C-alpha positions as CSV (number, residue, x, y, z in Angstrom):
1,M,27.4,142.8,153.2
2,V,29.9,140.2,153.6
3,T,31.6,139.6,150.6
4,A,31.9,135.8,149.4
5,P,35.3,135.2,148.2
6,N,36.3,135.2,144.9
7,A,37.6,131.5,144.0
8,A,36.9,132.1,140.2
9,L,40.1,134.9,140.7
10,A,42.4,133.1,142.9
11,Y,41.8,129.5,140.2
12,A,42.9,132.3,137.4
13,V,45.9,133.2,139.1
14,L,47.2,129.7,139.8
15,D,46.3,129.4,135.8
16,Q,48.7,132.4,135.2
17,I,51.3,130.9,137.0
18,D,50.9,127.3,135.5
19,A,50.9,128.8,132.2
20,H,53.5,131.2,132.4
21,P,55.9,130.7,135.1
22,E,58.5,132.6,134.4
23,S,56.0,135.6,135.1
24,W,55.7,134.5,138.9
25,S,58.1,135.6,141.7
26,Q,56.2,135.4,145.4
27,R,59.2,137.5,146.6
28,T,58.2,140.4,144.5
29,W,54.6,142.3,144.6
30,W,55.1,143.3,141.3
31,C,58.1,144.2,139.0
32,E,57.5,144.8,135.0
33,T,56.3,141.5,133.9
34,S,56.2,139.3,137.1
35,G,54.5,139.2,140.0
36,C,53.4,138.0,143.4
37,F,50.1,136.2,144.3
38,A,48.9,139.1,145.1
39,G,50.1,141.0,142.3
40,W,48.7,139.0,139.6
41,A,45.0,139.0,141.9
42,C,45.2,142.7,140.8
43,A,46.9,142.5,137.3
44,L,43.9,139.9,136.3
45,S,41.4,142.2,138.0
46,G,42.2,144.9,135.6
47,D,45.0,146.9,138.0
48,T,48.3,148.7,136.9
49,P,50.8,148.4,139.7
50,V,52.2,151.6,140.1
51,L,55.6,151.9,141.7
52,Q,55.8,154.4,145.2
53,D,58.6,155.9,147.0
54,Y,57.3,153.2,150.0
55,G,56.5,150.5,147.6
56,Y,54.2,148.6,144.8
57,L,50.7,150.1,144.9
58,A,47.7,149.1,142.9
59,G,44.5,151.4,142.9
60,G,46.1,153.7,145.2
61,I,46.5,151.2,148.1
62,S,48.5,148.3,148.8
63,V,48.9,145.5,146.3
64,A,48.1,143.0,149.2
65,D,44.9,145.2,150.5
66,R,43.8,145.4,147.0
67,A,44.2,141.8,145.9
68,S,42.6,141.1,149.3
69,K,39.6,143.0,148.4
70,H,39.5,141.7,144.7
71,L,39.6,138.0,146.2
72,G,36.4,139.2,148.3
73,F,38.8,139.1,151.8
74,E,37.8,142.7,153.1
75,D,34.7,142.0,155.2
76,W,36.9,138.5,156.6
77,D,37.3,138.9,160.3
78,D,41.0,139.2,161.2
79,L,42.4,138.5,157.5
80,E,45.9,139.7,158.0
81,Q,46.3,137.2,160.6
82,R,44.4,134.3,159.4
83,H,45.4,133.8,155.3
84,V,47.0,136.5,154.1
85,H,50.5,136.5,156.1
86,L,49.7,133.8,158.6
87,N,46.8,131.4,159.7
88,P,46.0,130.5,163.0
89,S,48.0,127.8,163.3
90,G,51.2,129.7,162.2
91,E,51.8,129.0,159.4
92,R,52.4,130.8,156.1
93,G,48.9,132.4,154.4
94,L,48.7,133.2,151.2
95,F,50.9,136.0,150.4
96,S,54.0,134.9,151.8
97,E,56.9,135.4,150.4
98,F,58.2,131.9,151.0
99,N,55.2,129.8,149.4
100,T,56.0,127.3,146.5
101,R,53.4,126.8,143.5
102,A,52.6,123.9,145.2
103,D,51.8,125.8,148.9
104,L,49.7,128.4,146.3
105,G,47.3,125.3,145.2
106,R,47.1,123.7,148.5
107,M,45.8,127.2,150.3
108,V,43.8,128.4,147.5
109,A,42.0,125.2,147.8
110,E,41.6,125.6,151.7
111,I,40.4,128.8,151.3
112,F,38.0,128.8,148.5
113,G,37.1,125.4,148.0
114,P,37.1,123.4,144.7
115,R,37.5,125.0,141.5
116,P,34.3,127.0,140.3
117,A,32.4,125.4,137.1
118,V,32.9,127.4,134.2
119,A,29.5,128.8,132.6
120,E,29.1,127.9,129.1
């Protein structure tokens, strides 16, 4: 069974970044109360980042892997090359440390499609 992309979470991360830009650092997985896109995907999903000797982990695995699972990427073919670090054209991917907020917004729209309607 293929996991569907979690557009609601992706847009919730953008909302978090917009509401609290001081809590966003695309170059840091997680540090006290700020994190990158992947770090916020984990935090908004209920994970508590834990610092290990070799880097930040969430739920016992890397933040990128855990965020990929929360975002519904775990069954996508060649995810690391397509969306996380590089996409097929060699451009930066969603979790790249060099992304601006505008980059993230564009990538979320490309990867997840339009913002899902909120159920009332």
